[in-house]
C-alpha distance (Angstrom), angle and dihedral (degrees) to the residues before:
residue distance angle dihedral
M1 . . .
D2 3.81 . .
N3 3.81 89.4 .
I4 3.80 93.3 66.6
K5 3.78 109.2 137.1
R6 3.80 115.8 -102.9
T7 3.79 119.3 -140.8
K8 3.79 125.3 -163.7
Y9 3.77 114.0 -132.0
H10 3.79 109.2 -104.5
R11 3.80 122.0 -105.2
T12 3.79 110.9 -98.1
Y13 3.80 114.0 -138.6
H14 3.80 122.0 -137.3
V15 3.80 122.0 -117.5
D16 3.79 110.0 -116.3
W17 3.84 92.8 -106.8
S18 3.80 92.9 55.1
K19 3.81 111.9 124.4
G20 3.79 98.2 -159.8
V21 3.80 100.3 66.9
Q22 3.81 112.3 145.0
S23 3.80 127.3 -160.1
D24 3.81 93.1 -96.9
D25 3.82 96.2 43.2
K26 3.78 126.3 106.7
V27 3.81 123.0 -130.4
N28 3.80 123.3 -154.1
K29 3.80 104.1 -146.1
D30 3.80 94.1 173.5
L31 3.80 109.7 65.7
S32 3.79 95.7 160.5
H33 3.82 90.4 115.8
F34 3.83 88.1 70.2
E35 3.80 94.4 54.5
G36 3.80 114.3 115.7
K37 3.81 92.8 7.1
M38 3.78 129.3 118.3
I39 3.78 110.7 -112.7
V40 3.78 140.3 174.7
A41 3.79 124.4 -143.0
T42 3.80 110.5 -153.5
E43 3.78 132.4 -177.6
K44 3.80 113.5 -86.3
M45 3.77 101.9 -136.1
D46 3.78 123.4 -150.5
G47 3.78 101.2 -122.3
E48 3.79 140.1 94.8
C49 3.80 122.3 -65.5
T50 3.82 106.1 -119.8
T51 3.79 131.8 -173.9
M52 3.81 125.1 -158.6
Y53 3.81 129.1 -162.9
S54 3.82 137.7 -176.7
D55 3.83 98.5 -97.1
I56 3.80 131.9 83.3
N57 3.82 93.7 -106.3
G58 3.77 92.4 38.2
M59 3.77 106.2 127.6
H60 3.78 134.8 88.2
A61 3.79 140.5 157.2
R62 3.79 120.7 -122.9
S63 3.79 91.1 -57.1
T64 3.81 112.5 64.1
S65 3.82 88.0 -141.8
S66 3.81 95.5 52.8
T67 3.80 115.9 140.2
T68 3.78 127.8 -137.0
N69 3.79 127.0 -91.9
W70 3.80 134.4 167.2
T71 3.82 94.0 -92.0
R72 3.82 88.7 62.2
D73 3.81 97.2 48.7
W74 3.83 95.7 89.5
C75 3.80 92.7 51.5
K76 3.80 90.4 45.7
K77 3.82 90.0 56.1
L78 3.79 88.5 49.7
Q79 3.80 92.1 49.4
I80 3.81 91.6 51.8
S81 3.81 89.2 49.3
I82 3.80 95.3 53.0
M83 3.81 102.8 29.5
Q84 3.81 91.9 101.4
D85 3.81 87.9 57.6
I86 3.81 93.4 54.7
P87 3.82 112.1 87.1
E88 3.78 114.3 -126.9
G89 3.79 109.3 -91.8
Y90 3.81 93.1 25.6
R91 3.78 126.0 106.6
L92 3.79 134.3 -164.6
V93 3.79 117.6 -145.1
G94 3.76 125.9 -164.6
E95 3.78 147.0 132.3
N96 3.80 121.2 -73.5
M97 3.80 102.1 -144.0
F98 3.80 100.1 176.0
G99 3.81 98.2 104.6
E100 3.78 123.1 55.7
H101 3.82 112.3 -118.5
S102 3.81 121.8 168.8
I103 3.81 96.3 -34.6
R104 3.78 125.0 52.7
Y105 3.83 116.4 -135.1
D106 3.80 121.6 -165.6
D107 3.81 101.6 164.6
L108 3.81 106.1 53.3
E109 3.80 119.7 147.4
S110 3.80 90.8 -154.8
Y111 3.77 142.7 1.2
F112 3.82 90.0 -124.2
Y113 3.80 124.0 56.8
L114 3.80 114.1 -170.5
F115 3.81 114.4 -143.6
S116 3.82 106.2 161.8
I117 3.80 143.1 15.1
W118 3.80 124.3 -157.0
N119 3.79 125.0 -159.6
D120 3.81 132.0 -145.7
K121 3.82 90.0 -85.3
N122 3.82 91.1 58.5
E123 3.79 90.7 -108.9
C124 3.78 123.0 142.7
L125 3.79 110.4 -127.4
S126 3.78 118.9 -125.0
W127 3.79 118.2 -88.3
D128 3.81 91.5 -110.9
E129 3.81 91.1 52.8
T130 3.80 88.4 49.3
L131 3.79 90.3 54.0
E132 3.82 90.2 49.1
W133 3.79 90.8 54.0
A134 3.79 90.8 46.5
N135 3.79 90.2 52.6
I136 3.80 93.4 49.0
L137 3.82 93.6 46.8
D138 3.82 93.4 38.2
L139 3.80 92.2 -122.9
A140 3.79 126.2 155.9
T141 3.80 121.0 -118.0
P142 3.82 129.2 -162.1
K143 3.79 120.0 -88.3
V144 3.82 113.8 -89.6
F145 3.81 111.9 -129.8
Y146 3.80 96.6 178.1
R147 3.77 139.6 3.9
G148 3.78 121.1 -177.1
V149 3.78 144.0 76.4
Y150 3.80 113.0 -25.8
D151 3.80 108.9 -88.2
E152 3.78 119.0 172.6
K153 3.80 93.6 -160.8
V154 3.80 91.6 53.7
L155 3.80 90.4 50.0
K156 3.80 93.4 47.8
D157 3.80 90.5 48.6
L158 3.80 88.1 49.8
A159 3.80 90.0 53.9
D160 3.81 90.0 52.2
S161 3.80 91.9 50.4
I162 3.80 98.3 51.2
D163 3.79 119.4 107.5
T164 3.79 98.5 -129.5
N165 3.79 91.3 -165.4
T166 3.78 89.9 70.4
C167 3.81 104.4 21.1
E168 3.79 129.4 56.5
G169 3.79 95.2 -157.7
Y170 3.78 139.3 -89.4
V171 3.78 141.2 -73.7
I172 3.78 123.2 -141.4
R173 3.79 122.6 -156.4
T174 3.76 136.4 164.2
V175 3.78 114.6 -97.1
D176 3.81 88.2 -131.7
G177 3.78 120.6 74.4
F178 3.79 125.9 -106.0
H179 3.80 143.4 -172.3
Y180 3.80 120.9 -91.4
N181 3.81 91.1 -117.0
D182 3.82 89.9 58.6
S183 3.80 96.0 48.5
S184 3.81 95.3 117.0
K185 3.82 89.1 59.5
H186 3.79 94.0 52.6
I187 3.78 107.5 35.6
A188 3.82 136.2 43.7
K189 3.80 139.2 153.8
W190 3.78 144.6 -138.5
V191 3.81 116.3 -150.9
R192 3.80 129.9 -169.7
E193 3.79 120.7 -106.1
G194 3.78 116.8 -91.4
H195 3.78 95.4 12.3
V196 3.81 109.6 167.6
Q197 3.77 113.4 -121.0
T198 3.78 102.9 -140.9
N199 3.79 126.1 -149.8
E200 3.79 136.8 176.1
H201 3.82 90.7 -60.3
W202 3.82 91.9 71.2
L203 3.81 86.7 73.1
K204 3.80 91.0 72.5
N205 3.81 91.6 73.7
A206 3.79 100.1 20.0
K207 3.78 123.0 140.3
P208 3.81 132.3 175.6
N209 3.78 121.3 -86.6
G210 3.81 116.6 -124.8
L211 3.79 130.2 -101.7
K212 3.79 129.2 -141.7
E213 3.78 111.3 -95.2
G214 3.79 110.1 -88.0
I215 3.81 95.0 -5.4
I216 3.80 129.8 110.8
K217 3.79 134.5 149.3
P218 2.96 121.4 -116.5
A219 3.81 91.2 32.6
Y220 3.83 92.6 -141.1
M221 3.83 90.0 62.7
K222 3.78 90.1 67.5
K223 3.79 111.7 124.8
């Protein structure tokens, strides 16, 4: 199964009130496709986007050709542990939170936070299905700030209420699933002003984030 196709996680566009837009970022100025739809707004965590598959070599960061380093070892052990539970052609995508980036975390319940699952038709499963999988596999998921009908005022108020010293921002997505090619119509993000966009150089001074005392997901990954 080592020839399973690898798929790079899609670029997530910023909402037009996002404060952390960089020169190479994309902004979605037309959010009308969200209107009337049920959405969730979840915490955007400051880690490394990581994709897991059903084969022994089935893990990569944002780039499908990414190489290994010590901050990816924990997630690699997790991937090997659950790969038999991932159907062939499916992929689990989440945030690798092992290494500290621009925000320090000391109360994580895991070093991997699942935020989407994609099937063999390149379709993103619904949010509720994602939560079901997370429950079965005992995986952590990002904190939900809001769930309800899309409401721009609510989302702007949410942005104003966030403590940007401890939170990078939030991601909104439709509760229903969608195809990879339609991702920009179903998912978007708000990012804090001045957020540092890390690259490989952050590894030079990297150190592990902290876990909550006595808590780890999955439980068998406890030290």
